[in-house]
HTML snippet that shows the backbone in 3Dmol.js (N, CA, C, O; Angstrom):
<script src="https://3Dmol.org/build/3Dmol-min.js"></script>
<div id="view" style="width:600px;height:400px;position:relative"></div>
<script>
const pdb = `
ATOM      1  N   UNK A   1      -5.549   3.460   5.003  1.00  0.00           N
ATOM      2  CA  UNK A   1      -5.317   3.068   3.609  1.00  0.00           C
ATOM      3  C   UNK A   1      -4.779   1.638   3.540  1.00  0.00           C
ATOM      4  O   UNK A   1      -5.141   0.881   2.640  1.00  0.00           O
ATOM      5  N   UNK A   2      -3.917   1.268   4.487  1.00  0.00           N
ATOM      6  CA  UNK A   2      -3.429  -0.109   4.533  1.00  0.00           C
ATOM      7  C   UNK A   2      -4.584  -1.083   4.662  1.00  0.00           C
ATOM      8  O   UNK A   2      -4.595  -2.139   4.030  1.00  0.00           O
ATOM      9  N   UNK A   3      -5.563  -0.715   5.491  1.00  0.00           N
ATOM     10  CA  UNK A   3      -6.724  -1.581   5.695  1.00  0.00           C
ATOM     11  C   UNK A   3      -7.456  -1.781   4.381  1.00  0.00           C
ATOM     12  O   UNK A   3      -7.885  -2.891   4.062  1.00  0.00           O
ATOM     13  N   UNK A   4      -7.600  -0.700   3.615  1.00  0.00           N
ATOM     14  CA  UNK A   4      -8.266  -0.797   2.311  1.00  0.00           C
ATOM     15  C   UNK A   4      -7.504  -1.718   1.377  1.00  0.00           C
ATOM     16  O   UNK A   4      -8.102  -2.533   0.675  1.00  0.00           O
ATOM     17  N   UNK A   5      -6.162  -1.587   1.368  1.00  0.00           N
ATOM     18  CA  UNK A   5      -5.349  -2.446   0.506  1.00  0.00           C
ATOM     19  C   UNK A   5      -5.510  -3.903   0.897  1.00  0.00           C
ATOM     20  O   UNK A   5      -5.661  -4.767   0.034  1.00  0.00           O
ATOM     21  N   UNK A   6      -5.477  -4.183   2.199  1.00  0.00           N
ATOM     22  CA  UNK A   6      -5.655  -5.556   2.666  1.00  0.00           C
ATOM     23  C   UNK A   6      -7.020  -6.076   2.269  1.00  0.00           C
ATOM     24  O   UNK A   6      -7.159  -7.234   1.875  1.00  0.00           O
ATOM     25  N   UNK A   7      -8.027  -5.227   2.370  1.00  0.00           N
ATOM     26  CA  UNK A   7      -9.397  -5.592   2.011  1.00  0.00           C
ATOM     27  C   UNK A   7      -9.472  -5.945   0.531  1.00  0.00           C
ATOM     28  O   UNK A   7     -10.041  -6.970   0.156  1.00  0.00           O
ATOM     29  N   UNK A   8      -8.895  -5.089  -0.306  1.00  0.00           N
ATOM     30  CA  UNK A   8      -8.905  -5.339  -1.751  1.00  0.00           C
ATOM     31  C   UNK A   8      -8.191  -6.642  -2.083  1.00  0.00           C
ATOM     32  O   UNK A   8      -8.663  -7.425  -2.907  1.00  0.00           O
ATOM     33  N   UNK A   9      -7.045  -6.870  -1.436  1.00  0.00           N
ATOM     34  CA  UNK A   9      -6.276  -8.059  -1.758  1.00  0.00           C
ATOM     35  C   UNK A   9      -7.028  -9.305  -1.323  1.00  0.00           C
ATOM     36  O   UNK A   9      -7.031 -10.307  -2.037  1.00  0.00           O
ATOM     37  N   UNK A  10      -7.660  -9.254  -0.167  1.00  0.00           N
ATOM     38  CA  UNK A  10      -8.395 -10.424   0.310  1.00  0.00           C
ATOM     39  C   UNK A  10      -9.587 -10.721  -0.587  1.00  0.00           C
ATOM     40  O   UNK A  10     -10.015 -11.869  -0.705  1.00  0.00           O
ATOM     41  N   UNK A  11     -10.118  -9.682  -1.218  1.00  0.00           N
ATOM     42  CA  UNK A  11     -11.235  -9.869  -2.147  1.00  0.00           C
ATOM     43  C   UNK A  11     -10.750 -10.282  -3.530  1.00  0.00           C
ATOM     44  O   UNK A  11     -11.545 -10.673  -4.385  1.00  0.00           O
ATOM     45  N   UNK A  12      -9.437 -10.191  -3.742  1.00  0.00           N
ATOM     46  CA  UNK A  12      -8.878 -10.545  -5.045  1.00  0.00           C
ATOM     47  C   UNK A  12      -9.069  -9.434  -6.067  1.00  0.00           C
ATOM     48  O   UNK A  12      -8.978  -9.674  -7.271  1.00  0.00           O
ATOM     49  N   UNK A  13      -9.334  -8.213  -5.591  1.00  0.00           N
ATOM     50  CA  UNK A  13      -9.547  -7.094  -6.511  1.00  0.00           C
ATOM     51  C   UNK A  13      -8.220  -6.562  -7.056  1.00  0.00           C
ATOM     52  O   UNK A  13      -8.156  -6.015  -8.157  1.00  0.00           O
ATOM     53  N   UNK A  14      -7.174  -6.735  -6.262  1.00  0.00           N
ATOM     54  CA  UNK A  14      -5.855  -6.351  -6.756  1.00  0.00           C
ATOM     55  C   UNK A  14      -4.917  -7.535  -6.565  1.00  0.00           C
ATOM     56  O   UNK A  14      -5.109  -8.352  -5.665  1.00  0.00           O
ATOM     57  N   UNK A  15      -3.915  -7.617  -7.408  1.00  0.00           N
ATOM     58  CA  UNK A  15      -2.951  -8.704  -7.302  1.00  0.00           C
ATOM     59  C   UNK A  15      -1.942  -8.391  -6.202  1.00  0.00           C
ATOM     60  O   UNK A  15      -1.844  -7.259  -5.729  1.00  0.00           O
ATOM     61  N   UNK A  16      -1.200  -9.415  -5.810  1.00  0.00           N
ATOM     62  CA  UNK A  16      -0.189  -9.208  -4.778  1.00  0.00           C
ATOM     63  C   UNK A  16       0.865  -8.220  -5.263  1.00  0.00           C
ATOM     64  O   UNK A  16       1.423  -7.450  -4.481  1.00  0.00           O
ATOM     65  N   UNK A  17       1.126  -8.258  -6.567  1.00  0.00           N
ATOM     66  CA  UNK A  17       2.114  -7.340  -7.141  1.00  0.00           C
ATOM     67  C   UNK A  17       1.653  -5.896  -6.987  1.00  0.00           C
ATOM     68  O   UNK A  17       2.431  -5.020  -6.610  1.00  0.00           O
ATOM     69  N   UNK A  18       0.377  -5.662  -7.285  1.00  0.00           N
ATOM     70  CA  UNK A  18      -0.185  -4.319  -7.142  1.00  0.00           C
ATOM     71  C   UNK A  18      -0.134  -3.889  -5.679  1.00  0.00           C
ATOM     72  O   UNK A  18       0.198  -2.747  -5.365  1.00  0.00           O
ATOM     73  N   UNK A  19      -0.471  -4.829  -4.787  1.00  0.00           N
ATOM     74  CA  UNK A  19      -0.444  -4.546  -3.360  1.00  0.00           C
ATOM     75  C   UNK A  19       0.953  -4.116  -2.933  1.00  0.00           C
ATOM     76  O   UNK A  19       1.124  -3.139  -2.203  1.00  0.00           O
ATOM     77  N   UNK A  20       1.947  -4.862  -3.402  1.00  0.00           N
ATOM     78  CA  UNK A  20       3.327  -4.542  -3.031  1.00  0.00           C
ATOM     79  C   UNK A  20       3.734  -3.176  -3.552  1.00  0.00           C
ATOM     80  O   UNK A  20       4.379  -2.401  -2.846  1.00  0.00           O
ATOM     81  N   UNK A  21       3.359  -2.883  -4.784  1.00  0.00           N
ATOM     82  CA  UNK A  21       3.692  -1.584  -5.376  1.00  0.00           C
ATOM     83  C   UNK A  21       3.086  -0.453  -4.550  1.00  0.00           C
ATOM     84  O   UNK A  21       3.748   0.544  -4.264  1.00  0.00           O
ATOM     85  N   UNK A  22       1.828  -0.620  -4.173  1.00  0.00           N
ATOM     86  CA  UNK A  22       1.146   0.393  -3.362  1.00  0.00           C
ATOM     87  C   UNK A  22       1.810   0.519  -2.000  1.00  0.00           C
ATOM     88  O   UNK A  22       2.005   1.627  -1.500  1.00  0.00           O
ATOM     89  N   UNK A  23       2.155  -0.604  -1.403  1.00  0.00           N
ATOM     90  CA  UNK A  23       2.767  -0.600  -0.075  1.00  0.00           C
ATOM     91  C   UNK A  23       4.110   0.126  -0.112  1.00  0.00           C
ATOM     92  O   UNK A  23       4.419   0.923   0.774  1.00  0.00           O
ATOM     93  N   UNK A  24       4.904  -0.157  -1.143  1.00  0.00           N
ATOM     94  CA  UNK A  24       6.203   0.518  -1.284  1.00  0.00           C
ATOM     95  C   UNK A  24       5.998   2.020  -1.445  1.00  0.00           C
ATOM     96  O   UNK A  24       6.708   2.822  -0.839  1.00  0.00           O
ATOM     97  N   UNK A  25       5.024   2.390  -2.263  1.00  0.00           N
ATOM     98  CA  UNK A  25       4.724   3.799  -2.508  1.00  0.00           C
ATOM     99  C   UNK A  25       4.312   4.489  -1.208  1.00  0.00           C
ATOM    100  O   UNK A  25       4.785   5.582  -0.895  1.00  0.00           O
ATOM    101  N   UNK A  26       3.421   3.833  -0.457  1.00  0.00           N
ATOM    102  CA  UNK A  26       2.964   4.412   0.797  1.00  0.00           C
ATOM    103  C   UNK A  26       4.121   4.578   1.767  1.00  0.00           C
ATOM    104  O   UNK A  26       4.224   5.590   2.461  1.00  0.00           O
ATOM    105  N   UNK A  27       4.994   3.573   1.809  1.00  0.00           N
ATOM    106  CA  UNK A  27       6.111   3.629   2.735  1.00  0.00           C
ATOM    107  C   UNK A  27       7.017   4.800   2.382  1.00  0.00           C
ATOM    108  O   UNK A  27       7.477   5.514   3.272  1.00  0.00           O
ATOM    109  N   UNK A  28       7.279   5.005   1.097  1.00  0.00           N
ATOM    110  CA  UNK A  28       8.147   6.106   0.685  1.00  0.00           C
ATOM    111  C   UNK A  28       7.502   7.444   1.022  1.00  0.00           C
ATOM    112  O   UNK A  28       8.190   8.393   1.394  1.00  0.00           O
ATOM    113  N   UNK A  29       6.188   7.518   0.892  1.00  0.00           N
ATOM    114  CA  UNK A  29       5.472   8.747   1.241  1.00  0.00           C
ATOM    115  C   UNK A  29       5.571   9.011   2.743  1.00  0.00           C
ATOM    116  O   UNK A  29       5.779  10.149   3.163  1.00  0.00           O
ATOM    117  N   UNK A  30       5.423   7.961   3.550  1.00  0.00           N
ATOM    118  CA  UNK A  30       5.493   8.122   5.002  1.00  0.00           C
ATOM    119  C   UNK A  30       6.882   8.593   5.413  1.00  0.00           C
ATOM    120  O   UNK A  30       7.023   9.437   6.298  1.00  0.00           O
ATOM    121  N   UNK A  31       7.906   8.044   4.766  1.00  0.00           N
ATOM    122  CA  UNK A  31       9.276   8.446   5.075  1.00  0.00           C
ATOM    123  C   UNK A  31       9.467   9.924   4.740  1.00  0.00           C
ATOM    124  O   UNK A  31      10.086  10.662   5.507  1.00  0.00           O
ATOM    125  N   UNK A  32       8.935  10.353   3.597  1.00  0.00           N
ATOM    126  CA  UNK A  32       9.015  11.769   3.214  1.00  0.00           C
ATOM    127  C   UNK A  32       8.353  12.641   4.270  1.00  0.00           C
ATOM    128  O   UNK A  32       8.907  13.659   4.686  1.00  0.00           O
ATOM    129  N   UNK A  33       7.159  12.235   4.702  1.00  0.00           N
ATOM    130  CA  UNK A  33       6.416  13.024   5.677  1.00  0.00           C
ATOM    131  C   UNK A  33       7.152  13.085   7.010  1.00  0.00           C
ATOM    132  O   UNK A  33       7.156  14.124   7.669  1.00  0.00           O
ATOM    133  N   UNK A  34       7.773  11.979   7.410  1.00  0.00           N
ATOM    134  CA  UNK A  34       8.460  11.936   8.695  1.00  0.00           C
ATOM    135  C   UNK A  34       9.726  12.777   8.689  1.00  0.00           C
ATOM    136  O   UNK A  34      10.120  13.306   9.728  1.00  0.00           O
ATOM    137  N   UNK A  35      10.363  12.906   7.541  1.00  0.00           N
ATOM    138  CA  UNK A  35      11.641  13.610   7.480  1.00  0.00           C
ATOM    139  C   UNK A  35      11.458  15.121   7.407  1.00  0.00           C
ATOM    140  O   UNK A  35      12.431  15.861   7.558  1.00  0.00           O
ATOM    141  N   UNK A  36      10.267  15.585   7.185  1.00  0.00           N
ATOM    142  CA  UNK A  36      10.030  17.027   7.082  1.00  0.00           C
ATOM    143  C   UNK A  36       9.880  17.655   8.459  1.00  0.00           C
ATOM    144  O   UNK A  36       9.675  18.865   8.566  1.00  0.00           O
TER     145      UNK A  36
END
`;
const viewer = $3Dmol.createViewer("view");
viewer.addModel(pdb, "pdb");
viewer.setStyle({}, {cartoon: {color: "spectrum"}});
viewer.zoomTo();
viewer.render();
</script>
């Protein structure tokens, strides 16, 4: 999924702000998964 986000950002399909929001969301999800 990170690869897809990087791809979208490099294409200019999403803004850096959107990228950051997604990255933060993914990180929080990963932390949830790791703590279970």
